[in-house]
LUMRO-212590 format. One record per residue (C-alpha): residue number from 1; residue in one letter; x, y, z. Coordinates in steps of 0.2 Angstrom, whole numbers, plus 5000, padded with zeros to 4 digits. Layout:
<sites>
 seq type    u    v    w
 NUM    A    X    Y    Z
...
</sites>
This chain:
<sites>
 seq type    u    v    w
   1    M 4970 4930 4902
   2    S 4982 4936 4915
   3    I 4982 4938 4934
   4    T 4994 4951 4938
   5    T 4999 4956 4956
   6    I 5005 4974 4958
   7    V 5015 4976 4974
   8    G 5025 4990 4983
   9    G 5043 4986 4982
  10    Q 5049 4998 4996
  11    W 5041 5005 5012
  12    G 5025 5010 5003
  13    D 5020 5026 4994
  14    E 5028 5020 4978
  15    G 5014 5026 4966
  16    K 5004 5010 4965
  17    G 4988 5019 4963
  18    K 4993 5029 4947
  19    I 5000 5013 4939
  20    I 4985 5002 4943
  21    D 4973 5016 4936
  22    H 4983 5015 4920
  23    L 4984 4996 4918
  24    A 4965 4994 4923
  25    E 4959 4999 4906
  26    S 4961 4981 4900
  27    A 4956 4972 4916
  28    S 4939 4966 4922
  29    V 4943 4964 4940
  30    I 4954 4974 4951
  31    A 4955 4967 4969
  32    R 4963 4974 4984
  33    Y 4970 4960 4995
  34    S 4977 4968 5012
  35    G 4978 4983 5024
  36    G 4965 4995 5028
  37    N 4963 5014 5027
  38    N 4981 5016 5033
  39    A 4984 5015 5014
  40    G 4982 5030 5002
  41    H 4982 5027 4983
  42    T 4981 5043 4973
  43    I 4974 5043 4955
  44    E 4973 5057 4943
  45    N 4963 5055 4926
  46    E 4949 5063 4916
  47    H 4937 5062 4931
  48    G 4948 5072 4943
  49    K 4960 5068 4956
  50    F 4956 5055 4970
  51    A 4964 5049 4986
  52    L 4958 5031 4988
  53    H 4960 5022 5004
  54    L 4950 5006 5002
  55    V 4942 5006 4985
  56    P 4953 4998 4972
  57    C 4961 5010 4959
  58    G 4951 5003 4944
  59    I 4935 5012 4949
  60    S 4938 5025 4936
  61    W 4936 5013 4921
  62    P 4918 5006 4915
  63    N 4914 4988 4917
  64    T 4927 4985 4930
  65    K 4923 4975 4946
  66    N 4933 4983 4961
  67    I 4934 4971 4975
  68    I 4939 4974 4993
  69    G 4945 4957 4998
  70    S 4945 4946 5014
  71    G 4962 4951 5018
  72    T 4958 4969 5021
  73    V 4951 4977 5037
  74    I 4937 4990 5034
  75    D 4932 5006 5043
  76    P 4914 5007 5037
  77    N 4914 5026 5041
  78    V 4929 5029 5029
  79    L 4922 5017 5016
  80    I 4904 5026 5016
  81    E 4913 5043 5014
  82    E 4923 5036 5000
  83    I 4909 5028 4991
  84    E 4899 5044 4992
  85    I 4913 5054 4983
  86    I 4914 5040 4970
  87    N 4896 5041 4967
  88    K 4895 5060 4967
  89    S 4910 5060 4954
  90    K 4901 5047 4944
  91    L 4915 5035 4943
  92    P 4909 5020 4932
  93    G 4917 5005 4941
  94    T 4907 4993 4952
  95    I 4912 4990 4970
  96    Y 4911 4973 4979
  97    I 4916 4970 4997
  98    S 4921 4953 5004
  99    E 4909 4946 5016
 100    K 4924 4939 5025
 101    A 4933 4956 5027
 102    H 4935 4961 5045
 103    I 4928 4977 5052
 104    I 4938 4991 5061
 105    M 4926 4994 5076
 106    P 4927 5011 5085
 107    Y 4935 5003 5100
 108    H 4949 4997 5088
 109    V 4953 5015 5084
 110    I 4953 5021 5102
 111    L 4964 5007 5107
 112    D 4976 5010 5093
 113    E 4979 5028 5099
 114    L 4980 5023 5117
 115    E 4992 5009 5114
 116    E 5004 5020 5103
 117    K 5003 5034 5117
 118    F 5007 5021 5130
 119    R 5023 5015 5121
 120    G 5030 5032 5122
 121    K 5048 5033 5114
 122    N 5045 5015 5108
 123    A 5031 5020 5097
 124    V 5031 5011 5080
 125    G 5023 5026 5071
 126    T 5005 5018 5067
 127    T 4993 5029 5058
 128    G 4981 5028 5073
 129    R 4967 5021 5061
 130    G 4964 5005 5072
 131    I 4972 4993 5059
 132    G 4983 4983 5071
 133    P 4969 4980 5085
 134    A 4957 4975 5071
 135    Y 4969 4962 5064
 136    S 4973 4957 5082
 137    D 4955 4953 5085
 138    K 4954 4943 5069
 139    I 4968 4932 5074
 140    S 4961 4930 5092
 141    R 4945 4925 5084
 142    S 4935 4939 5092
 143    G 4933 4950 5076
 144    I 4918 4955 5067
 145    R 4916 4952 5049
 146    M 4907 4962 5035
 147    V 4894 4948 5033
 148    E 4888 4952 5050
 149    L 4881 4969 5044
 150    L 4868 4958 5035
 151    S 4861 4953 5052
 152    P 4863 4969 5063
 153    D 4854 4963 5078
 154    S 4865 4948 5079
 155    M 4880 4959 5076
 156    I 4875 4971 5090
 157    E 4874 4957 5102
 158    K 4892 4951 5098
 159    T 4898 4969 5098
 160    L 4891 4972 5115
 161    K 4900 4957 5122
 162    N 4916 4963 5115
 163    L 4913 4980 5121
 164    K 4913 4975 5139
 165    I 4930 4968 5138
 166    K 4937 4983 5127
 167    N 4930 4996 5140
 168    E 4938 4987 5154
 169    I 4955 4988 5145
 170    I 4952 5006 5139
 171    Q 4947 5012 5157
 172    K 4958 5002 5168
 173    I 4974 5000 5158
 174    Y 4974 5016 5148
 175    D 4963 5027 5159
 176    G 4953 5031 5144
 177    K 4935 5036 5142
 178    K 4921 5022 5141
 179    I 4913 5019 5124
 180    N 4894 5022 5125
 181    E 4884 5007 5120
 182    K 4869 5017 5112
 183    E 4881 5026 5100
 184    I 4889 5010 5094
 185    I 4872 5002 5091
 186    N 4866 5018 5081
 187    T 4882 5017 5071
 188    I 4880 4998 5067
 189    H 4863 5002 5060
 190    I 4870 5016 5049
 191    W 4883 5005 5042
 192    A 4871 4991 5038
 193    K 4860 5003 5029
 194    N 4874 5010 5018
 195    L 4885 4995 5015
 196    S 4874 4979 5014
 197    S 4871 4980 4996
 198    Y 4890 4980 4992
 199    I 4893 4964 5003
 200    S 4897 4949 4992
 201    N 4905 4932 4990
 202    T 4920 4940 4981
 203    E 4929 4923 4979
 204    E 4915 4917 4968
 205    I 4917 4933 4958
 206    I 4935 4932 4956
 207    N 4935 4913 4951
 208    K 4921 4916 4939
 209    S 4932 4929 4930
 210    I 4947 4917 4931
 211    N 4936 4903 4922
 212    N 4931 4916 4909
 213    K 4949 4920 4906
 214    E 4948 4938 4910
 215    N 4962 4950 4915
 216    I 4963 4953 4934
 217    I 4974 4965 4944
 218    L 4978 4961 4962
 219    E 4981 4977 4971
 220    G 4993 4978 4985
 221    A 4994 4991 4999
 222    Q 5009 4998 5008
 223    G 5026 4990 5003
 224    A 5035 4974 5004
 225    L 5047 4981 5018
 226    L 5032 4984 5029
 227    D 5026 4966 5028
 228    I 5021 4959 5045
 229    D 5032 4943 5042
 230    H 5046 4949 5030
 231    G 5047 4968 5034
 232    T 5058 4978 5046
 233    Y 5049 4971 5061
 234    P 5042 4978 5073
 235    Y 5041 4994 5062
 236    V 5029 4986 5050
 237    T 5011 4986 5045
 238    S 4999 4972 5052
 239    S 4996 4962 5036
 240    N 5005 4953 5023
 241    S 5009 4966 5010
 242    I 5020 4955 4999
 243    A 5014 4947 4984
 244    G 5010 4931 4993
 245    G 4997 4940 5003
 246    S 4986 4942 4987
 247    L 4983 4923 4988
 248    T 4977 4922 5006
 249    G 4969 4939 5005
 250    L 4958 4935 4990
 251    G 4956 4916 4990
 252    I 4966 4913 4974
 253    G 4977 4898 4970
 254    S 4996 4901 4967
 255    K 4995 4892 4950
 256    D 4983 4906 4944
 257    I 4995 4920 4946
 258    S 5003 4925 4929
 259    N 5015 4940 4934
 260    V 5021 4949 4949
 261    Y 5027 4967 4946
 262    G 5035 4978 4959
 263    V 5033 4997 4960
 264    F 5048 5007 4965
 265    K 5052 5025 4966
 266    A 5068 5031 4958
 267    F 5072 5036 4976
 268    T 5066 5029 4992
 269    T 5054 5036 5006
 270    R 5047 5030 5022
 271    V 5034 5036 5034
 272    G 5034 5033 5053
 273    E 5048 5025 5063
 274    G 5060 5012 5059
 275    P 5077 5009 5051
 276    F 5081 5018 5034
 277    P 5099 5016 5029
 278    T 5099 5028 5014
 279    E 5090 5042 5023
 280    I 5096 5059 5019
 281    F 5092 5076 5028
 282    G 5093 5094 5026
 283    K 5092 5104 5010
 284    D 5093 5089 4998
 285    A 5079 5080 5007
 286    D 5068 5095 5008
 287    N 5070 5098 4990
 288    I 5065 5081 4985
 289    R 5050 5081 4997
 290    K 5044 5097 4991
 291    I 5045 5094 4972
 292    A 5038 5076 4974
 293    G 5024 5081 4986
 294    E 5031 5068 4998
 295    F 5017 5069 5011
 296    G 5006 5055 5017
 297    A 4990 5053 5007
 298    T 4982 5046 5023
 299    T 4990 5056 5037
 300    G 4998 5071 5029
 301    R 5014 5067 5038
 302    P 5030 5072 5029
 303    R 5039 5057 5022
 304    R 5057 5053 5026
 305    I 5068 5054 5010
 306    G 5083 5043 5004
 307    W 5092 5038 4989
 308    F 5088 5022 4980
 309    D 5092 5007 4990
 310    A 5096 4992 4979
 311    V 5101 4981 4993
 312    A 5083 4982 5000
 313    A 5076 4982 4982
 314    K 5085 4965 4978
 315    Y 5078 4958 4994
 316    S 5060 4964 4990
 317    A 5062 4956 4972
 318    Q 5067 4940 4981
 319    I 5052 4939 4993
 320    N 5039 4944 4980
 321    G 5046 4934 4966
 322    L 5046 4949 4954
 323    D 5045 4947 4936
 324    S 5049 4965 4932
 325    I 5050 4983 4939
 326    I 5039 4998 4937
 327    L 5049 5014 4941
 328    T 5039 5029 4946
 329    K 5044 5048 4949
 330    L 5059 5047 4937
 331    D 5056 5066 4934
 332    I 5059 5070 4952
 333    L 5078 5067 4949
 334    D 5079 5079 4935
 335    H 5092 5093 4937
 336    W 5103 5084 4950
 337    D 5122 5085 4947
 338    E 5124 5068 4954
 339    I 5112 5054 4959
 340    K 5116 5040 4971
 341    I 5112 5021 4971
 342    C 5115 5011 4987
 343    V 5124 4995 4981
 344    S 5129 4987 4997
 345    Y 5130 4991 5016
 346    E 5145 4992 5028
 347    L 5144 4986 5046
 348    N 5159 4986 5058
 349    G 5171 4987 5043
 350    K 5163 4972 5034
 351    K 5153 4973 5018
 352    L 5135 4967 5018
 353    S 5127 4963 5001
 354    N 5111 4955 5009
 355    F 5097 4965 5018
 356    P 5096 4961 5036
 357    T 5078 4962 5043
 358    D 5084 4963 5061
 359    E 5081 4981 5065
 360    K 5095 4983 5077
 361    I 5107 4978 5064
 362    L 5099 4988 5050
 363    N 5100 5003 5061
 364    K 5119 5002 5062
 365    V 5123 4999 5044
 366    H 5131 5012 5032
 367    P 5126 5013 5014
 368    I 5139 5011 5001
 369    Y 5135 5022 4986
 370    E 5138 5021 4967
 371    N 5137 5038 4959
 372    I 5128 5041 4943
 373    E 5130 5058 4933
 374    G 5114 5068 4934
 375    W 5105 5076 4919
 376    E 5098 5093 4916
 377    E 5085 5088 4903
 378    S 5067 5086 4909
 379    T 5059 5069 4909
 380    F 5042 5076 4915
 381    N 5027 5069 4906
 382    L 5038 5060 4893
 383    D 5028 5045 4885
 384    S 5041 5036 4876
 385    F 5058 5029 4881
 386    E 5067 5036 4865
 387    K 5063 5054 4872
 388    I 5073 5051 4888
 389    N 5090 5059 4889
 390    E 5106 5048 4889
 391    N 5111 5050 4907
 392    A 5093 5046 4913
 393    K 5094 5030 4902
 394    K 5111 5026 4910
 395    F 5103 5027 4927
 396    L 5089 5016 4922
 397    N 5101 5003 4914
 398    R 5111 5003 4929
 399    L 5096 4999 4940
 400    E 5092 4985 4929
 401    E 5110 4978 4930
 402    I 5110 4978 4949
 403    L 5093 4971 4951
 404    E 5094 4959 4937
 405    L 5076 4963 4932
 406    P 5069 4973 4917
 407    I 5061 4990 4920
 408    N 5046 4988 4909
 409    V 5036 5003 4914
 410    I 5042 5021 4919
 411    S 5031 5034 4927
 412    T 5036 5052 4922
 413    G 5021 5062 4931
 414    P 5006 5059 4941
 415    K 4993 5059 4927
 416    R 4988 5042 4918
 417    E 4996 5047 4901
 418    S 5013 5051 4909
 419    T 5018 5033 4907
 420    I 5031 5025 4897
 421    I 5027 5006 4892
 422    R 5043 4998 4886
 423    Q 5035 4981 4886
 424    K 5017 4978 4887
 425    L 5012 4970 4904
</sites>
């Protein structure tokens, strides 16, 4: 038995979906522990290509239980649409939704958009999906949970009480349009009809699997540097995206976790606002963005591009307690004359080896690079380490030396089989 947490090591979009889809073959449970439909995990296998936003990435394997945990926030409209696609495509996994997961209500989406617009030049770059306002209501104890869909009349009563306050805020502070009560009542009935059968005591399911000594994968969303506590605040997501979030987001004890693996790209990307020390611009950035398809799976926004930031990566390894690295998109670096790795920062003439999370400081640092000779030979779709050319191996070996962690899995393309397993996880 093993319980493995798969966490994004950078600012999200590292390719976690492909990796989890690959590893889920030997798992009984795949459980998503944080975030909402601001995440996008793309998988590509014999069933087709899917962009999943809420349902875990083990859904393509038979006999898997795919759990959306209590640490997530759920937009029922998005989830219903996703389930319809999954059912139409006959993906064989089973879906379970935590009764404790909070619901993204229509007023959360509206408030998210209005608040971001109100911030103006100080906008944090949210996806506008209502994630932050839903988590805010959760913390203020006025949120609505999935279990309440099992008693629609009671949920409607609570929702209408909330709506009185939300409409006051929408109209009087943001000069927005009032939400219609009848529309939201009809919507709740539709949600209850479509989702009630999936709502479960997911802690019981997970702990039964633990007692049966089954393999379990805990699926992270976003990346460690977007964690609400440990990321580049305020340019972060609204939940705990680090590995520790898997405990609170699923109801698992820390003693049960076997391994924590961090997924990193061979370069770095970021979506939205916030500091990004290794960011590059112009032709080089455009080439990587185009070749790698670096556009948000959720928003379609072009991602910002940068060289691998080992300072940030070492910080990520520390706060997640990583056991090893999973490196994705190595093939994107094919045919570069020179590849850069940021090994430290410089600030006001002084060398910094540690990652500062104060965004004012991080905005001022300059990356200090180590240059690695590039390679012409393609690594695309390679399935064994022996087939990788020597210069690409030097790049991988150098990353291992700097990060002081092994790279046990290497992704060389978007498909499930384009994966090199150096050591079985």
